[in-house]
Each structure stands twice: as C-alpha cells, then as structure tokens.
N, C-alpha and C positions, 0 to 999 in steps of 0.2 A: 312558436318560441316567444317567451315573454321578453319584452324589450327592456324591462327594468329588472336587473338581477335581484335587487333588494326586495322585490315582491314575492320571490319564490319562497315557498314554505320550507323552513329548515328541516333537515333530516336528522333523526336521532343520532346516528353514528357520526355524521359530520359535526353536529353540535359538540359532541365529546371531544373531537379533534380540535375544534375551535377553542374550547375552554383551555385545552393544553397550551395552545398557541398564545393565548392572551394573558397568561398568568402574570407575566412581568412586563406587560406592554408599556406601562407608564414610564419605566426607566429607559426605554428605548427612544423616547421622544427628545431627550435633552441633547443627544449627539455628543455627549462628553462623559467620560467615565474616570473614576479614580479607584485604584486597586491597592491602596497602601496596606490593607490588612491581609492581602493574599500573597502567598509565596510564589516566587518564580513568575512574576507578571510584568517584567520589563520587556514586553513584546507588543508588537502592533497587532491589534485584533483584526479579525476579518469576519465577514458573515459566513454562516455555515453553507456548505454545499450539500444540503439535504436533498440529494438529487436522485431521481430515478426517472424512468422513462416517462416521456411526456406525451399525453394524448394530443396535446395541442401544438407541440413543436416538432412536427415531423421534419421540418426544414431547419434552417439555421436559427431562426429567431421567431419570437412571437410578438414582440412589442409590448411587453408587460414587465412590471417590476418597480423598483424604487431607486433613488439615487444612492450612490455609495457615500458613506460617511466614515472618515478615518478618525477614530477617537483616540485622544492621547492616552498613553499608558504610563504609569508612574511606578517607581521602585522606591520603597522605603528603606531606611538604613537597616542593615543587618540581614536584608533579604538575599537569598541565593538565587542565581539564575543560570546555573550550569545545566545545559541541555542534556536530557536523558538520552540513552542510546535509542530508545524508541522514537525519538523526535527526528533522528537523522535519516530521513527518508526523502529529502529533497523537497518536501512540502512544508509550508508554514503552518504552525499550529496556532490556535487562538489563545488569547490571554486567559480567559476562563470560559467555562461552558455557558455562563450567564451572558457573556458578550455575544456568543454565537446565537443564543436563543433570542436575545434582544434584536439583533439584526434580522434574524429570520422572521420575527414577528412584524418588524417594520416592512420587510419585503412583501410579506403576505398582505399587509394592509394596502400597500400601493398597488399590488397586482389586482386585488379585488376591486379597488376603486376604478382603476383604468379599464378593467373588464366591464364594469357596470356602465362607465361612460360610453364605451364602444357600443354596447348593446342598446343603450338608450338612444344614441345617435342613429343607430340602424333602424330602430323602430319609429323614430320621429321624422326620419328623412333628412336630418341635419348632417353636415359633414363632421367627421371625427378628426380633431386636431391632435395629431400624434405628438408633435414637438411640445406643445403646451402641456399635454398630459405627462410627458416624461419629465419635463423640467419643474413641474409644479405638482408632483405626486404628493398626495396627502399623507399625513403621519398617522392618521387613525380613521377607521371606518367602523360601522356597526358590526356587531357579532353576526347579525342576520345576513349582511352582505358577504362576509367571509364564508359563512356556511353555504350560502347559495353559490358562491364562486367555486368552492371545493366540490360541491355536488354537481355543478354544471361541467366541470372538468372530468370528474370520475364517473358520473352517472348521467351522461348527456342524452341517452336514449336514441342515438343516431349512429349508423355505421356507413362506411363507404360502399358503393354499389358494385364493386368488382367481386364481391362474395356475398354469402348469406350466413345467418347466424341462428343456431338453436341453443336453447338453455333447457337442460333436463334435470329431473330430480333423481337423486341416487337412492337405491340401486335399481329403481323401476324403469328408468329411461323415459318417464312420463314428461312430455314437453310442457314447460311452464312459461316459456317465452320464445319468440321467433321474430325474425325480420320480415318485413312485408314482401320482400322479393324472393322468399323461399319458394313460393309456388311456381314462380317463373323459372328460376334457375334449376330447380329440381324437376321441372316439367310435371307439376302436380295440378295444373289448372283444371283439367277435365275431371280429375278424380274428386277434387274438393270444390267443384264449381257451385254446388248447391249449399255448401256449408259456409261459404264466404271465408274470411280470414280466420275467424275464431275456430274453425274446424280443426286446426292443427293442435290447439291447446288440449292437453290431456291424453293424446295418443302416444303410443310407444314409438320413439324416434327411430328405432331399429327397423321398423316396418317401411321406412322411406328408402331403405337401401337393400341391396341384394343380401341374401342370407349370410354369405361368407363375409360381406362387409359389416353386417351387424355383429357377427361374432368377433371380428377384429376390434370394433368399437367397445364391445363388452370387455374384452381382454384388457384394452388400454385403460378403460375406466376403473378396472379393479386393481390397477397397479398403484403402488404407493407413490412412486416417482413418475407421475403421469406425463410430465413434460419431456422426459427422456425417450418416450416412444413416438413423439411427434416427428413428422406428420404420419397419420394413418391413411393408407390408400383405400378409398371407398368408391363404390359405384352406385348411382341412383337406381332405384328399382324400375322406374318407368322406362328410361331409354338407355340405361347402362352408361350414363355419362360419368367420367372419372372426376374425383375431387380430392384435394388435400384436406383432410380433417385434422384440425389443430385443437387439442383439448386442454382446458385448464379448469381448476376448481375455484369456485367463489363461495360466498357465504350461504347461498341457497341451493347449490348443486354444482353442475358441470356445464361450462359454456363450450360449445363446439362451433368453431369458425370453419366454414366450408369455402375453400377457394378452388375454382375450376382449374383442373390440371391442364397444362398445355400439351401434354403427350399422354397417350394411353399405355405407356410403358411403365408398369409399376416398379421397375428396377430403380427409377429415380427416387423412390422413397422406401427402398427396401429396408425393413426393420427400422422404421423411424428415421433417425437423422444420421445413420452410419455413413451412407453414401455422401450426405452433405458434408460431413466432417472430412471425408477423403478429399473433397474438392479444395479444402483449405490447407491441406498438409503441405503442398508445395509452397504456398504463400507463407506459411509459418516457418518453413525451412529457410526461406529468404530472409525473414525477420531475424531468425536466430543467427544468421550468418553476417549480419551487420556488425562491423567492428565496434567494440565498446568505446564509450567516450564521444560518440558522434550522434547525439540525439536528433539532430536535424536530418541525418541520413535515415534514421529509423522512421521519422515522420514521412519522409518522401517515399520510403519503401511501402509503408502501409497504404498510402493514398494510391500508389500505383497498383498494388495488389487488389484493392477494393474496386478500382476502376476496371481492371481486367475481369473481375468476377461479375460485376453488375452492369457495366456499359454505360454509366451515367456521364453526362456531358461535363460535369464538374464534381470533383471530390475534394474535400477539405478536411484538415485536422483543426478543430476549434478548441482552444485551451481556455479553461477558467483560471483566472488569476486569483490571488489570495483574497482580494476584495470582491470576488465573484464576477467582475467584468470579464468579457471574453475577447479573444484575439485569434485570428486566423494565422496559424504558424506554418502551414504547408498547404499547397494547392496544386491540383492537376486539372486542367480545363481545356475545353475546345478553344482553338486559337482565336476565334472571333468573339469570345465572351469577355466581358469586362472582368478584370482581376479583382479579387478580394484579399489577396495575400497581404498581410501586415495590418489589415483593418482591425481596430479595437471597437468593442461595442459595450454599452452600459449593461450592468447586471439586470436591469429591468427588461432586457430583450428576451430573456428566458425565465419565466416565472418560477417561483419556488415550488409551486404545485407541479409544474412540469418536470423540474429537476427531481422531485421526489419520485415521480412515476418512472423515471429512467432506470432506477434500481430494480423495479419490478418487471418492466418490459423493455429489454435492452436494445431491441431493434424495432424501429417504427417506420412504416411505409405509408406514403400518401401517393396514390396512383394518378389522381387528377384533381387538382384543387378546384376546378370549375364544375365537377360533377355534383349533382344534387344528392344530398345524403338520404339514406333510407331509414324510416322509423322502425322501432321495435314494438311489437305487440306483446304484452305480458299478461299473465293471469292476475285476476283481482286479489288473489291470496297473497301476492307479494306486497309488502308494506312500503317499499321504496323502489325507485327505478333500478334496473339491472346494473350491477357493477361491471364496467367495461375496461377497467384498468389494464388488464392483460390481454384484451382482445386485439387480434391482429387487424381487425376491420374497423376499429373505433374511428369515427369521423373527426376531422380537425375542427377546431372552433372557427367561427366565421372570421375572427380577427386574424388568425394565422392564415387562413385561406386567402384573405385580402392581401396580406403581406406577400405571399407567394405570387399572386397574380401581378402585383405591382412590380416585382423584380423580374418578371418574365420566366419564372420557374413553375412549370405545370405539375411536376412530380418531384418527390424527394424520398430519400432513405436516410434515416438518422440512426447511428449506432453509438451506444454509450461506452465510454472508456472508463472502466472502474479499476482503481488500484487499492492496495491494502496500505492504509496509512495509520500507523500507531495501533494496529490490531483491529481496525474497523474499516469498512468499505467506504471509499470516497469517490465521488464523481469527479474525475480529473478533467474531463472534457468530452468532446463528441467527434466522431468521424461522420461527415455529412456529404451526401450525394444529391446533386440537383440535375434536373433534366428539363429541357425547354419544351418538350412535348409529353403527352401522357406516357407513363411507363410502368409496367408491372414486372416485378422480379419474383419468380416462384419461391415458395417457402423454403425448399431445400437450399437454394442459393443464399437466402437470407439467414438461414440457420448456419450455413458455412461462414457467413460474415460474422455472426455472433461468436462462433468458435474462434475465428481469427481475432476478434476483439479481446477474447479472454487471454489468448497468447500475447497479444500486443500489450495488454495491461500488465502482465507479468514481466515482459521485457522492458517496458517503460519504467516500472517500479525499480528494476535493477539499475537502469540508466540514471534515474533520479538519485538513487542511493550513491552511485559512483560520482555523480556530479557534486553531491553534497560533501562527500569525503574529499574530493579534490579541492573544493572551495574551503573546506575546513583546514586542509593542509596548507593552503596558501595563506590563510589567516594566521595559522600558527607560525609559519615562517616570518610573516610580517611582525607578529607580536614578539618573536624572538629578537628580531633586529631592533625593534623599538625598545625592548628591555636592555639590550646592549647599549643603546644610545643613552638611556636613562642612567645607567651605571656611570657613564662618563660626563653626562650633562643633565642634571635634574633641575626643572622639568623641561627645559627648553629644547632638548635634543629631539623631541617628537615633532617640533615644528620648524627647527632650523636645519635639520639634516635630512638625508634621503635614505630610505623611504620615510615619509612623514605619516601623520595620522590620516591624511587623505587617502593613503594607499591601503589603509586597514579595511575600509568598507567603500562601496560605491557611493560617491557623493559629488556635488559640484563645488563645495567649499568646506572649510573647517576653520576653527579658531581656538586659541588658548587664551583664557582670561586668568591671569595670575598676578596677585599682589598689586591689583589696580592697573596693570599693563595688559595690552592686548596684542596678540600675534594673529594675523589674518592670512589665510591661504585660499586661493581660488575665488569663486563667486560667493561673497558673504555680505551680510549687512555691514554698515560702517562701524567703526570702533565705538562710537556713541550708542548706536543701536544695539550692538552686542552687550554693552554694559546695561542698557535698558532692559534687554531680555533677561539678563542675570538678576536684576532687581525684581523683575516680575516673577521670576521663578522663586526667589527667596521669599517674596511676599505671599504668593498664592500657593506655592507648593514647597513650603519650607521644610516639611517633614519627610520629603522624598529625596532620594539621591540622584534621580535622573528623570527625564521626560522624553517620550518619543511620540511624534505626531506627523501625519502627512499633510496637515493643514494648521498653521499657526493661527489662522483666522478662526477656525472651528474650535481650536483649543482655548480661545478666549484672550489671546494676546492683543492688547489695544492697538499696538502699532503695526499690526499685520498689513493693513492697507498701504502703508508707506513703503513696505518692502517690495511690493509689486509681484510680478510673476517670477522674478529671478530667485526669490527665496520664499518657498511655500512650506516645505517640510523641514523638520529639525529633530535631531536627537542630542540630548545634553547629558553629561555625566559630571557630577560634582566630585572634585578631588580633594578639596578641603572645605572648611565651613563656608568660604565665600568665593572659592575659585572653581572654574568650570572648563571642561572641554566641550566643544560644539561641532556638530556635523550638519551641513545644510544641503538641501536638494531643491532644484528648480521645479516648475510646474510639469505635470505629467505629459502635456501635449508636446513638450520638447523631446520626450523619449519615444513618442509614437511615430512610427515610420510607415509611410504609404508605400506599399510594396508593388503596386501595379502602375498603371498609367496615371499621369498627373491629372488632378482634378482641374478642369478648365475654369478659370476665374469667372467667365461670363455665364457658366451654366448655373441654373437655379433649381433648387429642390422645392417641391411642393410640401410645405410644412404639414399639410393635412393628409399625407400619404405615409405608409409604413414602408421603408425602403432601406437597404444596407447603407447607402451614402448618408441618408438622413440619420440613421442610427449612429453612424460615425460622428456626424455633426453633433448629435445629442450627447454622445460620449464626451466630446471635447468641452461642451458646455457644462456637463456634470462635473468634470474633473478640473474645471477652471479654479485656480488658486489652490491646487492640490498636487502633491508630489507622488511619486511611486512609493508604495508602502515599504517600510523597513522590515527586512526579513529577520526571522528568529536567529539565524546564525550570525547576522550582522550585529544584532543587539547583544548576543552572547559575547562576541569579540570585543565590543565596546566595554561591556561590563568587566570583562577580564582585564583589559587595559586599565580600567578605573581602579580595580583592586591593586594592580601592580604599582600604579602611581601613588596610591595611598600608602602602600608599604614602603615605597621609596622615600616618601616624605618623613616617615617615622624611622627610617634607617634600620629596618628590621632585617636580621640575618636569618638564614635558613638553619634553624636549630637541628633539624633532622640530619643535615649533613654533618654537623658537629658530632652528634651522637654516633653516627656511623663511623666517623673517623676515630673517635675514642674507642669504639668497640674493636676496630682493627688494631689499635695500638695497645689495647688493654692486656692484662696478664692472661696468658694462655692456660693458666692453671685454674681458671674459674670453672664452676660446675657446668656452665653452659657448653663449654668445649667438649666435655665428656658426653653430654647429652647429644650434641651435634654429631660426634663420632659414632655414637651408638645408633642414632637414627640413620646415618649414612650407611652403616653396615646392614641394618634391617632393610633399607631401601634396595641395596644391592642384592641381598638375598631374595627379596620379593621378585626382582626382575629376573634373576638367574633361574628361579624355580617356576616361573610363570608358565602356564599351559598354552600361551600364545607367543608367537615370534616377536621378540623385541630387540632392536638394535639401534645404534646411534652413530653419528659421525660428528667430527669437529667442523669448524668453520671452513676448513680446506677440503671437506668431503672425504676425509680419511676415517675409517672405522675405528671408533673408540669404545664401543659397547656391543656385546654379542652374547645373547643368552643361550641357554641350552636348547630351547625349542627351535630357534632358527638354525643352530648348528646341526640338529637332527634332520631338519627338513632338507637342507641343501648339501649336507655331507661335508661341511667345512667347519672345523673346530675353532674355538675362540682364539687359541694360540696362533693359528694360521691366518685368521681373518683380521686380527688387530693390525692396524696400520695400512691395510690395503685400501685402494681407492674404490669406493662403493660403485661409482658410475662406470669406470673403465674396466674393473676387474671382477665384479660380482653381478652387476645388473646385466641382463640379456640386452643385446643391441637394439631390440625392438622397443625397449622401455627407457633407453638412455636419455633421450630427449625429454621424456616426461619427468624423470628423476632430476635432471639438471634444473628444470623449471621449478620443481617442488622445492629443491634445496635453496634456490635463489629467492623464492617467495618467502620461505620460512625464515631465512636469515634476515629478511626485511620486516619480519613480524607478522606475515600472513600465513595462516595454517590451512592445510588442505585435509579433506576427509574422504574416506572411501575411494582411494586411488588404487587401481589395479596395477601391480608390479610383476614383471616377468623376470625371474632370477635364474641364473645358471645353476645346474645341478652338478655338484662336485663329487657326489657319491657314486656307488657302483651300480645303482639301479638303472638298467638300460631302458626300462619302460618309461622312465621319467627323465626326459632330456632337459626339461625346464620345470621350475616350480612357480606357481602362481599364488600371490597373496594379495589380499585387499587390506590396505593399511591407512592409518591416520598419521599425518606428519605433525609433530609438535616441536615447538622451540625449546632448546635447553638453555638455561640461564645460570650465571654464576651468582655469588652472594651479593654482588653489586647490581644485580638485575640486568646485566648485559647479556645479549644473545651470543652464545659461544658454540652452538651446534644445533643439530636437529636429531630428534628421537622418533623412530618409527615403531608404532604398536600395530601389529597386523593379525591377520587370520588366514590360515591356509585354505585356499579354494581350488587347489589343483584338481581334485576329483570332480568337482562341479564343472570346472572349465573343460576338462577332458570329455565329460558327458555331453556338454553342450556342443562341442566340436563334432562328436559322433552324430548328434541330432542334425547338425547342419549338413553333414555328408550323407546322411541316410536317404535312400530313395524308396525304400520299401516299408516294411512293417516296423512300427515303433511301440505298439501296445505292450510288448514284453517289458520294455523299460518303464513305461508310464505306470503299469500295473504292478511293478516289482515292489516287494516289501523290504528290499535291501536297505538298511539304514544309511548307506552311503548315497542313496538317491536323494537329491534335494527336493524341496517342495516345487512342484511343477503344475501349472495350469495352462490350458490352451484356449485360444479364441478362434472362432470361425471368422469368415469374412464379414460377418454382421455384428461383431463384437459380443457374441453370445458365447457362454462357456461350453467348450466341446470336450475338455478333459480336466480332471481334478484328481491328482494322484493321492496315494495314502499319506504321504508326507504333508500335503496340503490339508487333508482331513485332520491330522494330528496337530498341525500348527494353528488352524483356525477354529477347530471344533465343529465345522460344518461338513456333513457327509456329502459324498459325491452325488447321490440321488437328490439332495436338497438344492444343489446349485446347477446341475446340468441343464442347459438350454436357457438359463436366465441371462439377462444382460449383465455383463461384467461391470459396466458403468451404471451406477445408480442402484440396481437391484442387489448385486453381490457386494461390490465395494461402494458403499454409500448407505445401503439399507441393512444388509446382513452384517457386513464388516464395516462398522462406522469409521469415517475419516475425520481428521482433525479440523478440516475447514474447506472452503471453496477452492483455495489455491491448490490443496492436495489433489482434489478431484480434477481440476484443470490440467495440472501437470501430468497426471496419470492418463487423462484423455488424450493429450498430445502424444505421450509415449506410446499408448496402445494403438492409436490410429496410424502412427508412423510404422509400427511393426506390421499391422495389417496391410498397409500399403506397400510393404516390401522394402522400406527404408531401413538403413542401419540405425540402431539406437544405442545411446550411451547408457551406462548404468544409472538407474534412478533410485535415489534414497526414497523409500516409501514407508509411510507410517499408517497403521490402522489398528482397530480394536478387534479382538477375536470374539467368539460367541459368548464367552464369560466376562467380557469387558476388560480383558487384559490388554495393555498397550504393547504393540509389537513394532519393532524397527527392523526393516529388511532392506536389502538392495536387490532390485529387480532388473533382469536383463531379458530382452525380447529377441527372438530369431524367427524370421519368416518361415512359414510352413507351405510347402508346394506339393502339388499332385504329380502324377506320373508325367504329365505333359509340361511340367515346369511352371505352371501357373500358380500364383500366390493364392492360397485358400485360407489364410489365417496366420497365426503366429503362436509360438511356444513362449511361455514366460517362466523364467527360472528365478527362484527366490534364494538369496543368500542371507541367512539370519545374522544380524549384527550381534555378536556375543557380548554380553555384559562385561566379561573380563577385560575387553578392550578399554572400556571407559574406567572400570574399577581399578585396573592396574595403574593406569596413568594418574588417575585422581589420587590413588594411594600415595604415589610418589610425590605428587605436588603437596598433599596434605602433610606428609612427613616433613617435607622441606619447609613448609610454612611454620610448622610447630617448632622445628629446630631453631629457626631464626627468632621466633617469638620468645622461646626460652632463653636464647642467647642474649636478647635484648633485656629480658627481665633479670637475668643474672648480672648484667652490667649495672642495672639500676640498683639492685640490692647491694652490690659491691660498693657503689658510689655512696649509698646511704650509711654504710658502716663507718666510713672515715669521719664524717661530722659527728656521728654518735660517739665514736671514740674520743673525739675532741671534747665533747660535752662531759663525758665521764671523767676525763683528765681534769677539767675545770672544777668539777664537783670535788674531786679529791683535794685540790689545792684550797678550795674554800672551806672544806671541813677542818683543815688544820689552822685556820685563822680564827680570830676572835669574832664571833657572830652572836647576835642576840637570840633569845629563845624563839622569837617570832620569825627571824630570818632562818633559823635552823629548821623550822617547820616547812618553810618554802623549799629549802634544799632537799628535805626528805621527800616531799611530793615530787619535785623535779627529778630526783634520783629514781624514784619508783616508776615514773613515766618513761625515763630513758631506758631502764632495765626491761620494761614491758615491750618497748619498740624493738630493742635488740633481740629479745626472745622471739618475737614475731618474725624478724628478718632471718634469724638463724634456723628457725623451724619451718621456713617457707617450703611448701610442697609444690614442686613445679607442675606435676600432673594435675593436681586438683585445681591449681590456678588456671591452667590451660583449659580445663573442662569448664570452669566457671566463667 
C-alpha cells in the first residue's frame, strides 16, 4: 500500500467524478454566501448528504471530513419564501443547489487531505494527530489527491478474510479476478497447486461448484434484477462445502461474493431473500404499531429489533443533522459498556465518499477489524482495480480499522436509513451495531435488516411529516395571536404581550428595534450592540430584507467577538427601511446533552487517537462560536410575520373580504346568479345519474345527499334516506367506528381515500345481508369556504368481498374460481411461500396484458412487479414487499393502494388485498391477492363537481366586477351629455368626441362579455 495517497495514478473514471466535484470549488472557500438574486433563499444552507453506503465506515465513524460552516443567507426585497408542499417533510432543504455542491466539495477536499495525512503517517511511522487534522482541515487539495482518495475508497483491491470473491465475465462465466483466499476456502489447493494463483484466471467459474449450483448461478446471472435473487445457495465441487453466493453487476462483469454458510440447510436461503424477509416481518409489525407522534419510541423500537436480530453488544440510531454533523439519538447496549447516547460528532467523522456509498450498499459488515485483509488478483486486461462498492466483503480502510480498535469495538454492522425527501432519496442517518469481539452475521439476517430499514425509512418519513405539520400548526397559532396583538398595539404588542416573538421560533433571545428605541427579550446583545448590528446590516446588506446565520463571526460582523458565546446565531427581519426584528441563539454546545455517564474531569483523551469521546471534543471545538442552524420552517414563520408587520404599518385592509361582502349584498338579479343556479342544477344531475354510489352528510352526520346508485345498492330510496343518521341507521355496526373517525377527520379538513364501508341492506335480496363499498371521503364547503359536511364517492365491491370470503373458507379446490372467465371475478394472482407467482387468472391477463404462461414461476417482486409491470418508485416496491411478505407469513393485511404500468405502458391504480393460502394440514403455503380497480369515475365525478363549483363562483365574481364597472361608466356618459350642452371650443369638442367614443367602446365590451369564453381564456 502506498503511504502517500497523492502518488497514486488517477483513474479515468475517478478523474471524471473529480472534475464534477471541483467545478465551483473556489466559491466554497469564502465561507459566506449572498443569494439576493435567487428566489426563496431566506433559509440556512446545509451541506448535502450525498450519502450512500460506505466501504470505510462499517462502524459509527471514520474520522474524516471537514468543519461545518454556517453561511449567512439573505433575502432581497420582493422575494417570496413560502414553503412548497414538497418541502414539508420534516427535513431542512438547502438555500440553493449551489450551496449544497460547494459544501460537498469542501467536505471532499478535507476528507481527501486527512486520508492522505493518515496514510502518510502510517508509512513513515509517525503518529497521526487526529484532533489537529479535524480542527485544521484544509480548504483545498490537488485534483490528484481527490482522485486517489475516491479510488482508494471504491477500488481498494482488498477484501475481508471471512469470505472469498470471484469476478466473472458475462455471459461466459470466465473468471477475470479473484481473491487470494479462494483456493483455501473452496478447497482447491491440490487441484491448482501447479498453476499457482493465476490458474483461476480464465476458467469457467461454474466448474468450481456442483452442477446444480452452477445452474443456479447461471439462472441468477441471467436475471435483470439480480439482487432480488440473493443469496444463491451453492456447494463447492471439491468437498460439497455450502456458501452464500451474493451477486451484483459492475462495469466489467459480475462480482460473486462467497460467504461460508453456517448451516447446511438450504432452507435458510430458499429462493433468494424470501426467508430473510420473513424474519423481519414481526419487527416491521412492531414498528407499524408504534403510536404516531412519538418518534423517540420509533427509534427505541428499531434498535431493540435490530439487537434481537443480530445480537450485537451495542445498537444505535445515528442521525445526521442539517449541517451534516451526527448525533446518537437512541441506544441499546450491554450494561458494562460506556454510553454514547446524546453524543454529537462533527461531519468530518463520516466522509462524503462514505455517505455516497451508503445509497449503493445499504448494509455494511465488518467482522474483525484486526483481521488482515486479503488481496485481489485480476486479469491484466482490466484497466483499473476492480470496483468493490457493492461487495459485501470489501475491507475497511486502515483509518477506520484503527478507530474501531481504539474504541474497543472489534466488529460492526452499519445500516443506512434512507428517506424520500422532496422526491429524491436522502441519507437521514444510520443504524449501527458494535460488538466487542469478532462477529459474523449471516447474509440472510443482514438482508432482513436491510428490509427492516426500508420499512423504518417509510415509517420515519411519515413521522417527520407529522412532526413538521404539528410544528407548522403551532407556528400558525402563534402567528394568529401575534396578528391579534398587532391589531391592538402596532408594533409593540409582539414584545410587550404574551406570547411574544420569542415564542414564534426556538431562540434564546429576541429584540425589536423601532424608531430608534429597542425592546429586549431573553438573552440578547445590549441595546447599543443591537443598534450596531442594525447599522452593520444597513451598510453591508442594505439591499436585503433579512439575514440568517448560525455564526455572526463567520458572517463578518466586526463586533461578534464582544458578544461571546451567549450570542452566536442571529436571524433578522427588516420591517421598515430602518427598523428590525431580531432573534438570537447561543452557542451549539449549550444545546448538546451528554446522555450517558458524566465525563470525569481528570480523564484525558489522547489527541493522536480516533475515539468517540475525542470526536465529541472535536465537535465542540468545531461548533465554538456557532449556534444551532435555523430551520426552513422557522425562517418561513419569521418571513410571514415580517410581511404581516409591513402590512400593519401601511394599514392595509383585506380587499378580498370587502369584495366577498359586496358580492353577498349585491343585486341577486345579476347574470352570475343565473349561472350559479344553472351550474348547481347540472352538478346535482351529474351526481344523481352517476354510475357510482355518491352520498353526503351534514356536519351532524345526517344524510343530505343520496344518489340513485346508492339507493339501488342498499334498497333505500332518497326520500327515506334523507335526514337519517348515517352512522347509527345506515352503516353496519362493524363499520360504525371507522365512519365516525372518517367524519371527524373530514370535518377537521383531513380527507381519507379507499376506505372499506359495510352498509346495511334494506332491499329484499336475502343473499346480500350487507353491501360493501370502497369510498373516498371529501369535504363539502359552502360559498364562504367553510366545511359544512362530508361527501362520499364510492365503488361497489360486494361481489369481490363475497368471493374473497369464499376463498378464506375454502378447504379444497379453488381452480374453478381462479380459471373462471366470469366477468364478475376480479383480477387475482397468487404467491407461493417463496414469493413466486403460482396463479394468474384471466382478469389479471386482461388487466396487465401479460399472459399466464409468461409470469408463472417468476418472482412477484422485481421480475413481475418491477420489470414486467413497472412501478413508480422504490417506495412502491418497498410497500408492496412488506404487504406481500405479511400475507405469505399468514399475517392479516390492510388494503394497499397499488400503482403500476401494464404491458402497454398504461398507468393503473388498484387496491390490493391479500389472504393467506393454506394446505389441508392448515399450514400457510402462500397467499391470494385480489385487485380492486379504482374506477376513473370516482375521481372524475368529484372533480367535475368541484370544477363546476369553482367556475360558478369565478363567473359570479366576474359578474360583480362588470356590474361595478357600469356605474362609473354611466356617470362618465352623464357628464359628457352635460358638457355637450355647454359652450366649448372646437378643440375641446374634439376631446369630448374621443372620450365619448372610448366610453361607448368600453360599455360595448362590458355588455357583450361572454362568460364562457372568458372562463376558458
């Protein structure tokens, strides 16, 4: 191994990556940014979490990176900062993509330099000073160093010795690379003794295994979704030794990682990962049962489940903050181990290259950090070292191995937590397992952990969204109270009454500077210092309406040193040309909580070792004179208050309310009233004649709408239904609780979709005691936009429900129903216990376009739904995986909204239900899946109603405007008539003629106005 990373020859592919990274490097060095020309930038930037699985961070940290810099962000006048719906995911977004890129470049620079220093010290025998490297990370290194750094991480040429590796060429299976320990683990020493190591190059890899194992490898290699078939159970040809074969594709072929199996029972890897996923089902059920709004309980549950699955001494949830620094937010450990709960670590501890890799290889194991790595021998035809990004055997870098040894952790397992943020995948954090002795976790268990992490990511995303919504509601309530105060006392109410501006966002102090006077709340600078800050803002940022920073020192404020640690971060909002609102925060260390045993004052850390306590110390040094970052939601709240106060000073009234009031009081003989009446009639006719059941209730739950289809379904005519209580008189007792919750939620503005309702049957059909419908619940509003009831638009699924009940009760033959061509039979497919398709009825053929013989025996996950029937994204596949494996495991499943594309590319929306399938002995052997097609009429009927409603009120408003225009025009006409009868000069008469012609033209336009064409335009 070369001691100097900079001496390594750059690889072509890595050079391309480096050029991308260094495009904007120069702008990242200043540590300060101005965004006055960009919209919606009144937010605090953060570095990107371009994170994917890390070859070098199998444990908690690696000891590489750069210091965090909080750059001030500015908002120029006229800019909008309303957060889009996509931003409300509980995660902070960056000011611009450029900011993210700049920070990422800076991080890569520091990572590469620290790595080079470590390797140089290793080669020279000198000690590596970790603390100094962290605190004095350089801002720029050479392109060659970054290239070598990326190459060393991704193409290190070394693997861990607990398994062996083969790289083959497709489709010949010719070996193009292999690890030195292949001969030993596969017991090939005697066979290839005379050929030495090079003897494996060029031979057919299948010949190293039994014929049946070779056939399984060939089948897996021919699959498009190769990873879904992992692990493949194989036996070596020489001594029939069992291995887990884990395959993945790279640029030059296929890499096969071979891990010795701990048991000779192939059931542990039956059909790839199916049995692995079943291991995680119980843990996933526990995750899904955690009450919403308790994110801490969710963290504690996942660490407990991972600990039970893997048996590690310590399991932690490690969260990345918006500035990329990390924090241990949950921990389960052996009682004698030192706690890490609550520790914060600098972003440098997990390098950007490591984070990038976590998205590629989401579970990373290190069995023994003290084990000597094994080299890879490869063919000379390969132009660069083998890519090991996705290899399960990839060896840790020496820097990380030293870190693990220093902290007393011999083995580790790291799992990436990926969430969907604004439509893209984001590395939220890690779940980390540590063990004090060597430990190997079989691949099926690791695959189960990866499956669990997918479910955890989905659950976490929902929790983050909920937390964001709750925080937003709290801010809105505070804003409402502040607005009320402003109406009574402008502008002093926001600082003299409770709640005050300090309650709007999390801060340590706040201030109002108005008309030369200053009001201070909490921990703030002095009055003189506040005025000095205002002068600095006007002088240096005079064209912006606000500034946000986590460090006044880094933002360039000259008096920052005098403020000390009590005031580090600040957000300001200008409310007039010279008046400001301020919010202040103290240094970050004040917010950092040590969650375990107290650090003894007399204990000393060796600054030349990489250790969690030292990382914590380094973090405190890095964030000195820096506050916690301001979140996007907080900046939005401040900006909203800024706008309100500006309007208050200008004494502006809500003109929209005036217009609405005048519309209500205006002449009912306007054309818009007739348009409204006509549209209402058409809307009623549409509902009455719809082919789907539609009904509505008022705010008291009494039926006030009942169309012909629902009357036909349950045998209750509209005249009888009107005024009845939906819950107590129409809904079956089994669904009453569900309907009550739906009504309550809808009246509060939250709508539900795809709810199954069980209704009483009032007709004479004895064969149908109940009627089942799947419905969407929608709010009903009056013309003032107030919620006055709930509308249900449904679909009759009684036949499908009865059929599914028959399936559940069946003990014998089911083929007659599956193979029936009866159009009443819904689309049905079946899964065997290995998640392979075992049935595919005629309705499924018609729906998807794929014939039965084309799908039978294929994997439902990946091969059918994923390859043949494309899905919209990874989340859809994850949710379907959880749903299917629950069904296969015999668990009850809820209805799952499922979206995919058919053979011709048509987008389909269905609701799928799974019921376990048992044999004569009562053992679960798979599941049946029933699809209910979401009829377009459901959406079209409701959208039609809403569209008509919107058009009516648009026309009504237009009619009012036209009516209001006529009055002044009539006044102008009357004035013209008076002037024409007075003595005017010829020149003045010409002006009158021109004015009269203009007036008549405007009146003609008003009177000939076509509402329909106006609406369309």
